[in-house]
C-alpha positions in Angstrom: 108.8 -38.8 80.0 106.6 -37.0 77.1 104.7 -40.2 76.6 103.8 -40.1 80.3 102.8 -36.2 80.3 100.8 -37.3 76.9 99.3 -40.2 78.6 98.2 -37.9 81.8 97.0 -35.0 79.4 94.8 -37.3 77.4 93.1 -39.0 80.5 92.5 -35.6 81.8 90.8 -34.2 78.7 89.1 -37.6 78.6 87.7 -37.1 82.5 86.5 -33.7 80.9 84.8 -34.9 78.5 82.9 -37.6 80.5 82.4 -34.8 83.3 80.4 -33.0 80.2 78.8 -35.9 79.1 77.3 -36.7 82.4 74.3 -34.6 82.1 73.2 -35.7 78.7 73.9 -39.3 80.0 72.0 -38.9 83.4 68.9 -37.1 81.2 68.4 -40.1 78.9 68.8 -42.9 81.4 66.2 -41.4 83.9 64.1 -41.0 81.0 64.3 -44.2 79.5 64.2 -46.2 82.8 61.2 -44.2 84.3 59.5 -44.7 81.3 59.8 -48.5 80.7 59.1 -48.6 84.6 55.7 -47.9 83.8 56.0 -44.5 83.4 57.5 -43.9 86.4 53.7 -44.5 88.0 54.3 -46.3 91.1 56.1 -44.8 94.4 59.0 -47.5 94.3 60.1 -46.0 90.8 59.7 -41.9 92.7 62.1 -43.1 95.2 65.1 -44.6 93.0 64.1 -41.7 90.4 64.7 -39.5 93.6 67.9 -40.8 95.1 69.6 -41.1 91.4 68.8 -37.7 90.6 69.8 -36.2 94.0 73.4 -38.1 93.6 73.9 -36.4 90.4 72.8 -32.8 92.0 74.9 -33.4 94.8 78.0 -34.5 92.9 77.5 -31.2 90.5 77.4 -28.8 93.4 80.3 -30.8 94.7 82.4 -30.8 92.0 81.7 -28.1 89.0 84.1 -25.2 88.8 81.4 -22.6 88.1 77.3 -22.9 88.8 75.7 -19.7 87.7 71.9 -19.3 88.4 70.0 -16.4 87.5 66.8 -15.4 89.2 64.5 -17.2 87.1 66.8 -20.5 88.3 65.5 -19.6 91.7 61.8 -19.1 91.2 61.8 -22.1 89.3 62.7 -24.0 92.2 61.4 -22.2 94.9 58.1 -22.3 93.0 58.2 -25.9 92.6 59.5 -26.5 95.9 56.5 -24.3 97.5 54.2 -26.4 95.7 55.5 -29.6 97.3 55.3 -28.2 100.6 51.8 -27.1 100.2 51.0 -30.7 98.9 52.3 -31.6 102.1 50.6 -29.4 104.3 47.0 -30.6 102.9 47.5 -33.8 104.4 46.3 -31.8 107.7 43.2 -31.2 106.0 42.6 -34.3 103.6 40.4 -37.3 104.0 43.2 -39.4 102.4 46.1 -38.3 104.7 48.5 -40.9 103.2 47.2 -39.9 99.7 48.1 -36.4 100.1 51.9 -37.4 101.6 52.5 -40.0 98.9 51.4 -37.3 96.0 53.8 -34.8 97.9 56.6 -37.5 97.8 56.1 -37.6 93.9 56.2 -34.0 94.0 59.6 -34.5 95.1 61.0 -36.0 92.0 60.1 -32.9 90.2 61.7 -31.1 92.3 65.2 -32.5 92.7 65.1 -33.2 88.8 64.6 -29.4 88.2 67.3 -28.6 90.8 69.8 -31.2 89.0 69.5 -30.1 85.5 69.5 -26.5 86.7 72.8 -26.8 88.5 74.6 -29.1 86.5 73.6 -28.2 82.7 75.5 -24.7 81.3 74.5 -23.0 78.0 77.3 -25.2 76.2 75.4 -29.1 77.5 72.1 -28.0 76.5 73.0 -30.3 73.3 73.9 -33.0 75.5 70.8 -32.8 77.7 68.8 -32.6 74.7 70.5 -35.6 72.6 69.9 -37.6 75.9 66.2 -37.1 75.8 65.6 -37.8 72.4 67.6 -40.7 72.5 65.6 -41.9 76.4 62.4 -41.3 74.3 63.0 -43.2 71.4 64.5 -46.3 73.4 61.0 -46.1 75.4 58.8 -45.8 72.1 60.8 -48.4 70.1 60.4 -50.9 73.1 56.9 -50.5 73.1 56.4 -50.3 69.2 58.6 -53.5 68.6 55.9 -55.3 71.0 53.1 -53.7 69.3 54.1 -54.8 66.1 56.2 -58.0 66.7 54.0 -59.9 69.6 50.4 -58.4 68.7 48.2 -56.4 70.8 45.5 -57.7 71.7 41.9 -55.9 72.9 42.7 -54.0 76.6 39.5 -53.6 77.8 40.5 -49.9 78.7 43.0 -48.6 75.9 41.6 -50.7 73.3 44.1 -51.6 70.1 46.0 -48.2 70.9 49.9 -48.4 71.3 49.7 -47.8 75.4 53.0 -49.6 76.6 55.2 -49.5 78.5 53.6 -46.4 80.2 50.1 -47.7 80.4 48.6 -45.5 79.2 48.1 -44.1 75.5 47.4 -40.3 75.9 51.0 -40.4 78.1 52.8 -42.3 75.3 51.8 -39.8 73.0 53.0 -36.7 74.6 55.7 -38.6 75.7 56.5 -39.1 71.5 55.1 -35.6 70.9 58.2 -34.0 73.0 60.7 -36.6 71.1 59.2 -35.3 67.5 59.9 -31.4 68.7 63.4 -31.9 70.6 64.7 -34.2 67.6 63.4 -31.9 65.1 65.1 -29.2 67.1 68.1 -30.7 67.2 68.0 -31.5 63.2 67.7 -27.6 62.6 70.4 -26.8 64.9 72.7 -29.4 63.4 75.2 -27.6 60.6 76.4 -30.7 58.9 74.3 -32.6 56.6 75.0 -35.8 58.3 74.3 -34.9 62.0 70.9 -33.5 60.5 70.0 -36.4 59.0 71.1 -38.4 62.4 68.8 -36.2 64.3 65.9 -36.7 62.4 66.4 -41.1 62.6 64.3 -41.1 65.8 61.1 -40.3 63.7 61.3 -43.4 62.0 60.2 -44.6 65.7 58.6 -41.7 67.3 56.0 -40.9 64.5 54.2 -44.2 64.2 54.2 -44.5 67.9 52.4 -40.9 68.0 49.9 -41.9 65.4 49.3 -45.6 66.8 48.6 -44.0 70.4 45.7 -42.3 68.3 46.0 -39.1 71.0 44.5 -36.0 70.0 46.0 -34.3 73.1 49.1 -35.2 71.9 48.8 -34.3 68.4 47.4 -30.6 69.7 50.8 -30.2 71.8 53.0 -31.3 69.3 51.3 -28.4 66.7 51.8 -25.8 69.6 55.6 -27.2 69.8 56.3 -26.8 65.9 54.7 -23.5 66.3 57.3 -22.8 69.2 60.2 -23.8 66.9 59.2 -21.8 64.0 58.8 -18.5 66.3 62.1 -19.1 68.2 64.2 -20.5 64.9 63.8 -17.0 63.5 62.6 -19.3 60.1 59.1 -17.2 59.8 57.5 -14.2 61.0 55.5 -14.2 64.2 52.4 -13.8 61.8 53.3 -16.3 60.0 53.7 -18.4 63.0 50.3 -17.9 64.0 49.0 -18.6 60.6 50.5 -21.8 60.9 49.6 -22.9 64.0 46.0 -22.0 63.2 46.2 -24.3 60.4 48.0 -27.2 62.4 45.2 -27.2 64.9 42.5 -26.9 62.1 44.3 -30.0 60.4 44.0 -31.6 63.8 40.5 -30.8 64.0 39.7 -32.2 60.7 41.2 -35.4 61.4 39.2 -36.0 64.4 35.8 -34.8 62.5 36.7 -37.8 60.1 37.7 -40.0 62.5 34.9 -39.9 64.8 31.7 -41.9 63.8 29.6 -41.7 67.1 30.8 -38.5 68.6 30.6 -35.0 68.5 34.2 -32.6 67.9 34.7 -31.5 71.6 34.2 -35.3 72.5 36.0 -36.6 70.2 39.0 -33.9 71.2 38.9 -33.9 74.9 37.3 -37.1 75.4 33.6 -38.4 76.3 34.4 -38.1 79.7 36.6 -35.0 80.7 33.8 -32.4 80.6 32.0 -34.7 83.7 35.6 -35.0 85.5 36.0 -31.4 85.0 32.6 -30.3 86.2 33.2 -32.7 89.4 36.5 -31.2 90.3 35.1 -27.8 90.0 32.3 -29.1 92.6 35.1 -30.2 94.8 36.7 -26.9 94.9 33.6 -25.1 95.5 33.0 -27.0 98.2 36.8 -26.2 99.6 37.3 -22.8 98.0 40.2 -21.5 100.4 42.2 -24.8 100.5 41.3 -27.4 98.1 40.1 -30.7 99.3 43.3 -32.3 100.0 46.1 -34.0 97.3 44.9 -36.9 95.7 40.9 -36.7 96.7 39.6 -36.1 93.4 38.4 -40.1 93.2 36.6 -39.9 96.4 34.7 -37.1 94.9 34.1 -38.5 91.8 32.4 -41.6 93.2 30.3 -39.9 95.3 29.3 -37.1 92.3 30.1 -38.6 88.8 27.6 -38.7 86.5 28.6 -41.8 84.7 29.5 -45.2 86.2 33.1 -45.2 85.0 36.3 -44.8 87.1 38.4 -42.4 87.3 41.0 -41.2 89.9 42.4 -38.1 88.4 40.3 -35.1 87.0 42.4 -35.4 83.8 43.7 -31.9 83.7 46.6 -30.7 85.9 45.1 -27.0 86.3 41.8 -28.2 87.4 42.7 -30.5 89.5 44.9 -28.7 91.4 42.7 -26.1 92.4 40.3 -28.6 93.7 42.9 -30.2 95.4 45.2 -27.7 96.6 42.8 -24.5 96.2 44.0 -21.0 94.6 47.2 -21.1 96.7 48.2 -24.2 94.9 47.1 -23.5 91.4 49.1 -20.1 91.7 52.1 -22.1 92.8 51.7 -24.6 90.1 51.2 -22.0 87.4 53.8 -19.5 88.4 56.0 -22.5 88.6 55.3 -23.4 85.3 55.4 -20.0 83.6 58.8 -18.9 84.9 60.7 -21.3 82.1 58.3 -19.8 79.4 60.3 -16.6 79.8 63.2 -18.0 77.8 61.0 -18.4 74.8 61.8 -14.3 74.1 65.0 -15.3 73.2 65.2 -15.9 69.5 67.2 -17.4 66.9 69.0 -20.1 68.6 67.6 -23.6 67.4 68.7 -25.8 70.7 66.5 -23.5 72.9 63.8 -23.4 70.4 64.0 -27.5 70.7 63.9 -27.2 74.4 60.9 -24.5 74.6 58.9 -26.5 71.9 59.0 -29.7 74.3 57.8 -27.7 77.2 55.2 -25.8 75.8 54.0 -29.0 74.6 54.4 -30.9 77.8 52.5 -27.6 79.4 49.5 -27.8 77.0 48.6 -31.7 77.2 49.2 -31.0 81.2 45.5 -28.9 80.6 43.8 -32.3 79.4 45.4 -35.2 81.0 47.0 -36.1 84.2 50.8 -36.0 82.9 51.6 -35.2 86.3 51.1 -38.5 87.9 53.3 -39.8 85.5 57.4 -38.7 86.2 58.5 -40.2 82.9 56.4 -37.4 81.4 56.6 -34.7 83.7 60.8 -35.1 84.2 61.1 -35.0 80.5 59.0 -31.8 80.6 60.6 -29.9 83.1 64.0 -31.1 82.0 63.5 -29.3 78.9 62.1 -25.9 80.7 65.2 -26.5 82.9 67.2 -26.5 80.0 65.7 -23.6 78.5 66.3 -21.5 81.6 69.7 -22.6 81.5 70.4 -21.7 77.7 68.7 -18.7 78.2 70.9 -17.6 81.2 73.0 -14.5 80.7 76.7 -14.8 80.5 76.4 -12.3 83.6 74.5 -14.3 86.0 76.0 -14.4 89.3 77.9 -17.3 90.2 76.9 -19.8 93.1 79.1 -19.0 96.3 80.2 -21.4 98.9 76.9 -20.6 101.3 74.6 -21.2 98.3 76.2 -24.8 97.5 76.5 -26.1 101.1 72.6 -24.9 100.9 71.4 -26.8 98.1 73.9 -29.5 98.5 72.0 -29.8 101.9 68.9 -30.0 100.4 69.6 -32.6 97.4 71.3 -35.0 100.7 68.1 -34.8 102.5 65.6 -35.6 99.5 68.1 -38.4 98.8 67.7 -39.9 102.6 63.9 -39.3 102.8 63.8 -41.3 99.4 66.1 -44.2 100.9 63.8 -44.1 104.4 60.7 -44.3 102.5 61.9 -47.0 99.8 62.8 -49.0 102.6 59.4 -48.4 104.6 57.2 -46.2 102.9 53.4 -47.3 101.9 52.3 -47.5 98.3 49.5 -45.9 96.6 46.8 -48.5 95.3 47.0 -47.2 92.0 45.3 -48.4 88.8 45.6 -47.1 85.7 
């Protein structure tokens, strides 16, 4: 009888341990699978990701003993949901209705990802989430780096000799690796045991070369911003010292850019020769549609009409500029306010885990200003997962518990989004994307 009771207790403890590890495993799998599937660029991957994350959110809402949500959590979810709804509504005045609806469908991935993390993660599960993210990013980068080194890297007509697979875009792989680097460093700072600290830094052997071989100046600058956040939030140096460190880091990036550039000026080297042209056309698009924007996913048609150079572009290479052009001031306000909510957690200092989550999130937000990360769910889900983890970690201990009605409402949302994804998986159209 004693042996039976002990066995039963052991199984219960195993079950509890497994439950606690689910968020980290799910985060790692989602980040890795989307990364290996061309960064989640194509609609079929969005739908499969939505189904998986909806199942995770539903399981957490149904099975968790206690779920506490603060006002920031609700604001984060509400603003992302409102942005998604506004994106879908833009199909009414868009000249590319199907494309606008598909843009909204991709945004659903981000809403359900934020929901899953917010309801499934408490203060004590942040480490598992961050470990899962680093593991997923490292697996993807190791796959791309291994192919690059051992199978050769023939000249690509768009990416040249840069490392860009499996995400399909060198700059995206750069920020993907950069987020992994800052999280790994934050985990090392949080570890008390020297062996754990060394283990946390092992992924840098893959992530560092990956970032270097992408030659992404935007990712380098985002990485510098992330390191400043780690320094400030972990309490290791003063704010003034962090500002000096940030200036030095950005200065170092600029020096590298100048030294490595033989044909272009500094601005062109840092931002890319065509980005000013993209932004100029996007601004013209906004001026022609100053109230509602032209509709989600319509930048490419304006680029073809007003472009000053012959190159092809589907995106404005800036999340904020493109959102203003396509969704107007309201769309930009919803986006900026939504992304700003997790940043409120940066005020809490002295916790290396929160520093790791905050640093990766800041790196994502910074890099999104100069590239089309939003179109690659592998990158955006990684960034938003870090932002949601920052929210969960900075949540006060006395945050109100989610009641039965609240659980039922969020459960209905998760199930509905999962059903929509299943239906669209079978019958939904695909965008004629080409990276």
